[in-house]
C-alpha positions in Angstrom: 84.5 71.9 45.0 80.9 72.5 45.8 77.9 74.4 44.6 76.5 77.3 46.7 72.7 77.5 46.6 70.7 80.7 46.7 68.2 80.5 49.6 65.4 82.2 47.6 65.8 79.4 44.9 65.4 76.8 47.7 62.3 78.5 49.0 60.7 78.6 45.5 61.5 74.9 45.0 60.1 74.0 48.4 56.9 75.8 47.5 56.6 73.8 44.3 57.3 70.6 46.1 54.7 71.2 48.8 52.1 72.2 46.2 52.9 69.1 44.2 52.7 66.7 47.1 49.4 68.2 48.3 47.8 67.8 44.9 49.2 64.5 43.7 49.8 61.1 45.2 53.5 60.7 45.5 56.0 58.2 46.9 58.6 59.3 49.4 61.9 60.3 47.7 65.2 62.0 48.3 66.1 65.0 46.2 69.3 67.0 46.0 69.2 70.6 44.9 72.2 72.8 44.5 73.7 75.7 42.7 75.5 75.9 39.4 78.2 76.1 38.3 80.4 74.2 40.7 83.1 76.3 42.3 85.7 76.4 45.0 85.5 78.4 48.2 88.1 80.7 46.6 85.9 81.3 43.5 82.9 81.9 45.8 84.7 84.4 47.9 86.0 86.3 44.9 82.5 86.6 43.3 81.2 88.0 46.7 84.1 90.5 46.9 83.6 91.5 43.2 79.9 92.3 43.7 80.4 94.0 47.1 82.9 96.3 45.4 80.5 97.1 42.6 77.9 98.2 45.2 80.5 100.2 47.2 80.1 97.9 50.2 83.9 97.3 50.2 86.2 100.3 49.7 89.5 98.8 50.4 91.7 96.1 48.9 90.8 92.5 49.8 93.0 89.6 48.8 92.1 86.0 48.8 94.5 83.1 48.8 93.8 79.9 47.0 94.6 76.8 49.2 94.0 73.1 49.1 91.3 71.7 51.4 93.9 69.6 53.1 95.8 72.8 54.0 92.8 74.4 55.7 93.0 73.6 59.4 89.6 72.8 60.9 88.2 70.3 63.4 85.4 69.4 61.0 86.1 66.7 58.5 85.4 68.2 55.0 84.7 66.2 51.9 87.0 66.8 48.9 84.0 67.0 46.7 80.6 68.2 47.9 78.9 68.7 44.5 75.3 67.4 44.4 73.5 66.2 41.4 70.3 68.1 41.0 69.1 66.4 37.8 66.3 64.4 39.5 64.7 67.3 41.3 65.1 69.6 38.2 63.4 67.0 36.0 60.6 66.2 38.5 59.7 69.8 39.3 60.8 71.5 36.0 63.3 73.8 37.6 66.9 74.7 36.9 69.8 74.4 39.3 70.2 77.5 41.5 72.3 80.2 39.8 74.5 81.1 42.8 76.2 84.0 41.0 72.8 85.6 40.5 72.1 84.8 44.2 75.2 86.6 45.3 74.3 89.6 43.2 70.8 89.7 44.6 71.8 89.3 48.2 74.5 92.0 47.9 72.0 94.4 46.3 69.6 93.8 49.2 72.5 94.5 51.7 72.9 97.8 49.9 69.3 98.7 50.7 69.7 98.2 54.4 
């Protein structure tokens, strides 16, 4: 499982972080920021397909197959769990975790405008 993160949400957070660090004396820190809710690649793909169909970007049947990470052949070593805890950054900068489903919807709507 992981948590896709909408790029626009990352950009807005970075803007807040830069403004904050330019106006306040801060210590160096590491922050994690990721999307919510957590999902599998299978779930992520199905949401993308669902929204693409609604916007008539896909006009044929697409099928996804749920598999285990260990069954996906790749050279890269993949973690079983890549979920990040965004609590620290959300509290410090008064933001919410990125809503990746909204991000998919927005990105697909923009594709429809091209």
